[in-house]
C-alpha positions as CSV (number, residue, x, y, z in Angstrom):
1,M,0.0,-0.2,-0.1
2,A,2.6,2.2,0.9
3,A,4.2,1.7,-2.6
4,V,1.1,2.7,-4.0
5,F,0.6,5.7,-2.2
6,A,4.3,6.8,-3.1
7,G,3.4,6.1,-7.0
8,L,0.7,8.1,-6.5
9,V,2.7,11.2,-5.1
10,L,4.9,10.9,-8.4
11,A,2.6,10.9,-10.6
12,Q,0.9,14.2,-8.8
13,A,4.5,15.7,-9.3
14,G,4.9,14.6,-12.6
15,A,1.4,16.3,-13.7
16,G,2.1,18.9,-12.0
17,G,5.6,19.6,-13.6
18,A,4.1,19.5,-16.9
19,A,1.0,22.4,-15.7
20,G,4.4,24.3,-14.3
21,A,5.3,24.9,-17.6
22,Q,2.1,27.1,-17.7
23,S,1.5,28.6,-14.8
24,P,4.3,27.4,-12.3
25,R,4.0,26.8,-8.5
26,R,3.9,29.1,-5.9
27,V,5.5,27.6,-2.7
28,R,5.0,29.7,0.7
29,E,6.7,28.8,4.0
30,Q,4.8,29.4,7.2
31,L,4.8,29.3,10.6
32,N,2.1,27.4,12.8
33,A,1.2,25.9,16.4
34,W,-1.0,23.8,17.0
35,L,-2.5,22.0,20.4
36,N,-4.3,18.8,20.6
37,V,-5.9,16.4,23.1
38,A,-6.3,13.2,22.0
39,G,-7.9,10.8,24.3
40,E,-9.7,7.3,24.4
41,V,-12.5,6.0,26.6
42,E,-12.5,2.3,27.2
43,V,-16.1,0.7,27.8
44,A,-15.6,-2.3,27.7
45,R,-13.1,-5.3,26.8
46,R,-12.8,-5.4,22.7
47,W,-14.9,-1.5,22.8
48,A,-13.8,2.1,23.3
49,V,-14.5,5.8,22.0
50,D,-11.7,7.4,20.3
51,Y,-11.8,11.5,20.7
52,D,-9.5,14.4,19.7
53,V,-9.5,18.4,19.6
54,S,-7.4,20.3,17.4
55,L,-7.2,23.9,17.9
56,R,-4.6,25.3,15.0
57,R,-3.0,29.2,15.2
58,H,-1.1,30.9,12.5
59,G,2.4,33.0,12.5
60,P,2.9,30.8,15.1
61,V,-0.1,32.0,17.2
62,D,-1.0,35.8,15.7
63,D,-4.2,34.4,13.9
64,W,-7.0,31.2,14.0
65,Q,-5.9,28.6,11.1
66,G,-8.5,26.0,11.9
67,A,-10.3,24.0,15.0
68,L,-11.3,20.8,14.9
69,A,-13.6,18.1,16.4
70,R,-13.5,14.5,16.0
71,A,-15.0,11.5,17.7
72,G,-15.3,7.4,16.9
73,V,-16.2,4.2,18.4
74,R,-13.6,1.3,18.4
75,F,-14.2,-2.1,17.9
76,Q,-11.1,-4.4,18.7
77,P,-11.3,-7.9,17.6
78,L,-7.5,-8.8,18.2
79,P,-4.7,-7.4,20.2
80,A,-3.2,-5.6,16.3
81,L,-6.5,-4.9,14.7
82,R,-8.4,-1.9,15.4
83,L,-11.2,-0.5,13.9
84,T,-13.3,2.7,14.3
85,W,-15.8,4.4,12.3
86,G,-16.6,8.2,13.6
87,Y,-17.7,11.6,12.3
88,A,-15.6,15.1,12.6
89,F,-16.5,18.9,12.4
90,A,-13.9,21.4,11.4
91,E,-14.0,25.3,10.8
92,S,-11.2,26.6,8.6
93,W,-10.3,30.0,8.8
94,P,-7.9,32.3,6.2
95,Y,-4.6,32.3,7.0
96,G,-1.3,33.2,5.8
97,K,0.0,34.5,2.1
98,L,-2.0,32.3,0.1
99,P,-5.3,32.4,2.3
100,A,-8.9,31.2,1.8
101,P,-11.2,33.9,0.7
102,F,-13.5,33.2,3.6
103,A,-13.6,31.0,6.7
104,F,-15.3,27.6,6.0
105,P,-17.3,24.8,7.7
106,E,-16.9,20.7,7.2
107,H,-18.3,18.0,8.7
108,R,-16.8,14.7,8.0
109,M,-17.8,10.8,7.9
110,W,-14.3,8.4,8.4
111,E,-13.6,4.8,8.8
112,Q,-9.9,3.5,10.2
113,L,-8.2,0.4,10.7
114,Q,-5.4,0.3,12.2
115,L,-2.0,-2.4,12.8
116,Q,0.2,-2.8,15.3
117,G,3.1,-4.6,15.5
118,G,6.9,-3.7,16.3
119,V,10.5,-3.8,14.9
120,G,13.1,-4.6,17.6
121,R,12.3,-1.7,20.0
122,V,10.1,0.0,18.0
123,A,6.5,-0.3,17.8
124,M,4.8,0.5,14.9
125,T,1.3,1.5,13.6
126,H,0.0,1.3,10.5
127,R,-3.4,3.9,10.2
128,Y,-5.4,3.5,6.8
129,R,-8.2,6.3,7.4
130,L,-11.3,6.4,4.8
131,E,-13.2,9.8,4.6
132,Q,-16.5,11.2,3.0
133,R,-15.7,15.3,3.4
134,W,-18.5,18.1,3.0
135,L,-17.0,21.5,2.6
136,G,-18.9,24.6,2.6
137,R,-18.9,26.8,-0.1
138,V,-19.0,30.5,1.5
139,A,-19.5,33.0,-0.3
140,A,-20.9,36.9,1.1
141,E,-24.5,38.1,1.3
142,G,-24.5,41.9,2.1
143,S,-22.7,42.1,5.2
144,E,-22.8,38.1,6.3
145,E,-20.8,35.2,5.1
146,R,-23.2,32.5,4.5
147,V,-22.8,28.5,2.7
148,Q,-24.3,28.5,-0.3
149,N,-23.7,25.0,-1.1
150,W,-22.2,21.9,-0.1
151,V,-19.3,20.4,-1.7
152,R,-18.6,16.4,-1.6
153,S,-14.9,14.8,-1.7
154,N,-13.4,12.3,-0.7
155,R,-9.8,11.3,1.0
156,L,-7.6,8.4,1.6
157,R,-4.8,9.1,4.7
158,Y,-2.3,6.7,5.2
159,R,-0.2,7.1,8.4
160,M,2.7,5.2,9.2
161,Q,4.2,5.9,12.7
162,G,7.4,4.7,15.0
163,T,7.6,5.3,19.3
164,I,11.1,4.5,20.6
165,P,11.7,4.3,24.0
166,L,14.7,6.3,25.7
167,R,15.0,4.0,28.3
168,G,15.0,-0.2,28.1
169,P,13.0,-2.2,25.4
170,T,9.7,-1.3,26.2
171,L,7.9,2.4,27.2
172,D,7.1,2.4,30.9
173,D,6.1,4.4,33.4
174,G,7.9,8.0,33.9
175,E,9.7,7.4,30.8
176,F,10.7,9.6,27.5
177,Y,10.2,8.3,24.1
178,L,10.5,9.5,20.3
179,N,7.6,9.5,17.9
180,V,8.1,9.9,14.3
181,H,5.7,9.3,11.7
182,D,5.2,10.5,7.8
183,E,1.0,10.6,6.5
184,L,-0.1,10.7,3.4
185,F,-3.4,12.6,2.3
186,V,-5.0,11.3,-1.1
187,A,-8.3,13.0,-2.5
188,W,-10.6,11.7,-5.0
189,G,-13.9,12.4,-6.8
190,A,-16.2,14.4,-9.0
191,N,-15.2,17.6,-7.2
192,V,-11.8,17.0,-7.3
193,Q,-10.3,18.9,-10.3
194,A,-6.6,19.6,-9.6
195,N,-4.8,17.7,-6.8
196,L,-4.8,14.2,-6.7
197,F,-2.4,14.7,-4.1
198,D,-3.6,16.5,-1.2
199,Q,-0.8,17.1,1.7
200,N,1.8,15.0,3.6
201,R,2.5,15.6,7.1
202,L,5.9,14.5,8.8
203,S,6.6,14.7,12.3
204,L,9.0,14.0,15.1
205,S,8.0,14.5,18.6
206,L,9.8,13.5,22.0
207,G,6.9,12.2,24.6
208,R,6.5,11.1,28.1
209,R,4.6,8.6,29.8
210,S,3.3,9.8,32.9
211,S,1.6,6.6,33.6
212,R,-0.8,4.1,31.5
213,G,-3.4,7.2,31.4
214,F,-1.5,10.1,30.3
215,R,0.9,10.9,28.3
216,A,2.4,14.1,26.5
217,E,4.4,14.9,23.0
218,A,6.0,18.3,21.9
219,G,7.8,18.1,18.5
220,Y,7.7,19.8,14.9
221,L,5.1,19.1,12.1
222,Q,6.4,19.7,8.4
223,Q,3.3,20.0,6.9
224,L,3.4,20.2,2.7
225,L,-0.2,21.4,1.5
226,L,-1.3,21.9,-2.1
227,K,-4.1,24.3,-2.6
228,G,-7.3,23.5,-4.4
229,N,-6.3,24.7,-7.8
230,G,-3.3,22.7,-8.1
231,R,-1.1,25.4,-8.2
232,E,-0.2,26.7,-5.2
233,L,1.5,24.6,-1.8
234,E,2.3,25.8,1.5
235,R,5.0,24.2,3.4
236,N,3.9,25.2,7.4
237,H,6.2,24.3,9.8
238,T,4.5,23.8,13.3
239,L,5.1,23.7,17.0
240,V,2.6,20.7,18.0
241,V,2.1,20.1,21.1
242,T,-0.1,16.8,22.2
243,L,-1.7,15.4,25.4
244,Y,-3.0,12.0,25.3
245,P,-5.5,11.0,28.2
246,N,-6.8,7.6,28.5
247,V,-9.9,6.7,30.8
248,T,-10.9,3.4,31.5
249,M,-14.5,2.2,32.6
250,K,-14.6,-1.3,31.8
251,R,-14.9,-3.5,35.0
């Protein structure tokens, strides 16, 4: 699957190069900061509710970039396999050097398959997420901005992540670790005209596990984002702080 995604990115790059002969792409470097809370509530032996909230600023903290709230119901039939279905709502604001005309909302349904394993000391996860997105197309009506219609599209995400304990072969309470991941976003559908490649996120973070119920990470995320017209690229250098609270309700 990773090879397929890599091929798609190369195909997009080639298409962009051909288009670039007529209309060169613009690339803008920007600074952002994200604060995330991503937790889980275990409600039964194989069932849990996953949730995350993300507050995103630009400049790196001068202006709003976006906000997202997401929740899903997770079923774990095997120790190494997790299946999740959920809903998300996002709001995006005009920001940076390539701003959107208006702030706009998004409703999103998503389905996810996650595989867990290990290579030596490194705990590996492979996450496949399919999203059905409804983006609000906003226009000005007098002094107000209103959603005129909802644009439907699809997106497939693949994330490969490794977690490396910094002391000993396993991650235990009170210990630090490194987290590195790369996630590729591919969009398709009738309303996706110019950018099959949507974005890529490469991250390196330092984390600490305080207990089984809480850990925290801080690090750097590089987000390479292709705008909807297929000609403009953002390279967002982002400081990310993420808190992971976990709650167990099962008996």
